N, C-alpha and C positions, 0 to 999 in steps of 0.2 A: 252193581250186586246187591239184590237185594235177599230178602230175608220170608219166611212164611210168619215169624213170629210178628213181624215189622206191619206185615199187613193184617195179622190176626188184630193187632193191638191197635190196630186204626191209624198208626205213624203216618202211613202212606195218603192217606184221602186227598184225590187231588191230583193223585199223581199220573203223570201225562205218561211216562217210559217207565217201565216193569222189566227186571231182569232176574226172574229169580232159578237158582240152580243148585238141587238138592235133593236127587235123585229120589226125583220124585216119578210112581207109578198112578198117580188118577189128578185128573184137575184139580186144583183148589180151587173153588167154588168163590171164596172169597174173594178173588177174583173179580166177581162180579161187581160189588161196594165201587169199584172203578167205573162203573158203566158210563159215569156223564164225566169222565176226563180222562182215561185210557188213550191214548192213541199209539203206542207203541208197545207189542208184547213178548219180550222173547224168554222162550222157556227149552232152548236149545241145552242139549246134555245130561237132560233127564231122561228116565223108562216109561215115558209116555206112550200109549198107543190109541187112543182114542180121546175127542173131545167132546163133553154134554150139549146138547140141543140147546141148552140156554148160553151156550158161547156170542150165541147170535143177540143176548141181551149187550154184547158191548157197542154200544153203538156209531161209537165216534173214532173204533180200531181203525186205522191206516197201514199200518206195517204187525206182521206176526212171523216170528222165527220159530221155526223148532225141532231145527237139525240133530242131529246125533241123538235120537230115539228110538220109538220100535214101531212106529205108525205102519202097517202095511197096506195103508189105504189114506189117499189124501181124504182129510174128513168133509162130509157132503154140508156142513152147517157152514163152513168156512162163505159159502156160494151165499147164503142169506145173511152176510157183515155188507149192508148196503154202502161202506164208507171203507172197505176192503181193497187196498191200491197193490199192495207188498207182501208177495206168499214166501217165502224159505223154508221148506223140508229137506235139507242136505244131507244125502246119510244114514238114510234112514232105511224100511224094506220096503217101502210102496212099491205094488207090485199093479195095481187100481189108481185110477182118477178117473171119478166117476164124471159126468154131463158136467151134473150137478154141482159139484164142489168148487168151480171158478167161478170168482166175484164177477159182478160185470164191470167195475170202477178197475180189474187188474192191469196193472201198468209193468209190475215184475214178477217174474214167476221163477225160482228157482227151487229144481228136485235134483238137481244134481248127485251123481254115487247113489240108485235105488236101483229095483228090477222092475221098472218099469219097459213092456213091453208093447203096448197100447196106450196113446193118446185118444182123449175123446172130439170129436168135427170140432165139439164149441168150441175150442181153443181159437180156433178161427175167427171168431164172431166176438172176441172182445176188443174192441177197436182201438182203445187206448192203449196197449201192449205196447211198450217197447226192449223190455230186457227181456232174455229164452234161457235160461241154463240148464243142458236136460243132457251133460255130457257124463259118461258113466253109467248106462243104462243099458236095456236091453232092447232096444225099440227098433223095428225091422222094416218099418216105415214109417211116414209120416203123417197126418194129416192133409189131404186137396185143401180141405179147405184154410190152409196158414197161406195160401195166397191173397187170402181177403186183407191180411196183417200191415196194412199201409201205413203204420207207426211204426211198425216193430225197425229194431236200429242195431242190434246185439243179440245175436244167440249164438248158442255153443250145444252141438248136437255129436263133438270127439268120442271114439271110444263108446260105439254103439255098436247094432249089428245091421247095419244101414245097407241094401243090397245093392241100391242105387245111387246115381246121384238127385236130392232132394230138388227139383226145377222148381217145386213151387217155390220156392225161396231165393231162386236167382233174378226174379223179378221184380221184386218188393224193391219199391220207390225210395224207402228213406234206412233200408238197411244199410251198414258201414261194418261190422265187425265182425264177422265168422270164421266157425271155427268147427274142421267136420272130419281130422286124422283119425285114422284108428277105427274105420269102418270098413268093412270088407270090402266096397264097392272103391275105394282107393287103395287097397292095398295090391298096387304093381311093381314089382320088382325093378329098379334099376340100380346101377351101378353108382354111387356116389363116392366123387372124389373125400377120403379117410384122410384123418389125421394121426399120429403114431398112437399105438397102446401104450398105455403104462399100467403099473401096477398101484394098488390104492395104497399101499404101504412104502408108494416112494416119493412122496411129501411128507408136510407135518401142517398141519390147518390150524390157522392162528385167529387172529380176532374177526369177527361177524361183519360182513362187510354190508347185507341186506339178505332178504328172503321176500318168498312168492311162495303163489298157490302149488309149484312144482317143486322144488325144494330149498335150500342155504344158499348162499354166495358168500366165502372168506378170504382174506389173504393165504395165502402159502408161497411156505419154502419147501425147497428140494432138501430132500436128508443128503444128497450125495450129488456134489456139482453138473450140470446137464448142458454140456456145451453147443446146443441146437436151443433151447429156451431160458428164455431170462430167468435171471437169478429169483426174483417174487413172481407170485403169480397168482390167479383170483379162480378159485376153485369149486363149482357151484356141482353140491353134492342131489341130489334129485332122490325123492321121496318116491318110495318104493308103489303107494299104490296111484289109481286113477285121482286127479287131481281136477277142478272146475273147469281147469283146457283141455285133458286129455290123459295120453298116456306121456312118461316122460322122453320113453324111448322116442316115439314120435317128434319132439322136443328135438333131440338132439340130433336126428336123424335130419328134421329141416334145418339147423342151423348147420351143419355140414354141406349139405348143399348146395345155402347160398354162398358159401365160400366167404374170401373176405372180401372187404370195403372200405375207404377210410373213417366212413362214418359208422360202420358195425363193430361189433366188439369182434376182436381177432381169436375164432378157437384156433387153440395149440396140440391139445392133445385130451386121450379121452382113457377113463377105466370104463371097461363092460366086464363086469366079472359078478357071479353071484350074490346077488343082494346087496352089489353095491355099483349105483353108475353114476359116473361122475365128467364133466367135462372142464378140464382145462384151460383157462383162457388171460389173453394179457390183462397186464393189472391196469386200470384205469387211474390216470393221475387225481392227485387230489384235489388240484383247483378245479374239477367237472362237480357240478352240482343237479339236483336233480329240477327240473325246468318247470314241471305242475306238480298238482296232487292228484290222485283217482276223486273221481265222481263219486257226490254225495249220495241222501235217499235224494233229496228235492231236484238236484242233477239228474239224476239216474245213471246216462251213458256217455256226457260229458265232462270235461276236466274242471278241476278247481286250481286258482293260483296263489301261492302265499301272500296274505294280506299284504298292499303296499307293493305289492312287485309291477314294474312296468320297463318295458322296452323300449327304446329308438327304433321306427322304421326302418332302419339301415340294420339292422342288425337281426331285426323281424327278416327282413330280406334275403339276411344269408342264410337265416336258417331254416326256410322256406326252400332255397336253393339245395340245400344240403337234403334235405328230407324229400324230397323231389328227385334226388338222385339216388336214395335210399329206395325209395317208391319201384322207379326203376330199375334198379339192379334187382331187387324179391324179384319181382314177375320176370325177367327176362330169363330166371334160373328157375322160374314156375313155381315160387313161392308166396302163399300168401302168410304176412304178417299173423293178422288178426285181431292183433291187440293196437296198432298204431295211434300211438295215445301221446302226449306231453309226461305224462306220468313214466311214461316209458324209455324218457331221453333227457341223458344228461347234456348243459353246457357248462362253458366256461367263459369267462369274459371278454372275450373276442369274438363269440357266437357259433364257436365249433360246439359241433353236438355228434354227441354217440349215442345210437339207438338198441335197446337190448331187449330182455325178455321175449323170449320165443314161445314162450309156453302155450301159445294161443296158434302158431304156425302150422300152416296145412301144404304137404306138397300134392300140386293140381293138376302134375304133367302127364295124368292119365284120364282127364277128362276131353273130351270132344272140344271144338277148335270154338263153337257158340259158347260153350260151358263158361273156359277160359275164360274167354273175353267178359263173360258175366261176371266172373269171380273178380276180374282188376277191375272189372266196374262198379264193386262196391268195397274194393278199398279205397277206390280213388275216392270215394264220397269219404271214407276215414282221412285222407287228405287235405279235403278241403274243411273238414270238425278241425283237425289240426290246424289250418292256418285261419280259421276263425277262431279260433281260441287264443291265436297269439292275437291275433286283431285289437281282442278283447282289454287285452293287458298293454296295447302301444299306447305312449306319452301322449299326453293328451295334445301337445302341442303338433304333432308329429299328425293327426286323425286329420287334417285337410290337404295334406299334402299327397300329388300324381301317386306316388308309391302306395301311398293307404288305401287311394281310391281303386288302383288298377288290382289290388288283391281283393277285395270287397267285390269288384266286380267278378270278380274269377270264381269265388265263392259262391256267388250268387245266383251264378248265370243255369 
């Protein structure tokens, strides 16, 4: 985190990355003094509502974040920034996205949790676009031009007002991660095999085990003995608002619809009370670890791994077999995970895996047979990326093996 005083004193001359959060109501023009060096600008968490025309002088700028501000329109000046690739204006009050506001080099656009009803056709003519986050808006339709986004790999359109399945997305050749729950077109009620409902005060939360966009997972103990449940459990308490992936209630329903599988975290019970939504799950043993790390700015949609991590091809094969079984189980139950990644996978020393994080999961039983097949095909690409990412950390000595070559051929088919 930086300060205005540092900027004004010249202390930040030559800075490539600038982050200021000081309740700003206007753009600090001193930022322009960094025009010859600044590549990443983060002005999130202020009270900004506009950017000046001079903003385009930041000719080296590649990434701008201005989430949690007061913008009502995506600034047109962004489209004049020749090297700008990544734009994040999450949780503003944006209603209007002008045609001219989208940079030519756009690769990553985040407009989650705004009030957008309509997107410009120009969005479909940004050929480098790989990641598009639009959950939590008021979109009733999507531009037909999106069918031209041949490099789009990830899109989030959950929690909008879409009345029809956006078929222009389903045929995109590289799309692998799709989430569309919480729209009118997919609100078809079915009977889901339920789990018992318990009160929120029937357990005591202990240490936090992890957290994501939709909630916090903690270890928990029952206040009174429960014969039907293990003594120690994990509890995911959902956040009440829309997340980058959609509504927490949709995540809960997708988890329940999928049911149990040896390589999925087992759901045991739920809390569904006013202001408190939670899922009680089996506690994962301590000998399981995160397999991957989330994508970074450079990788955009592809996972990273801890430095030095490598796996023998025998363990990779075992993981691939398990993930393939998970994939088939999901789609037999007409659920698209939407976030099938190594960073949402846990593994142990024996290469057993557990897949979690259903924040982007979408039930798709209401779609036509053709649409359902296309949704499954989209997630199949995510499965292939998972395999490809594992091959990138294969032991060098195994890269000439027949097993490695077989998996490589499957990925590249």
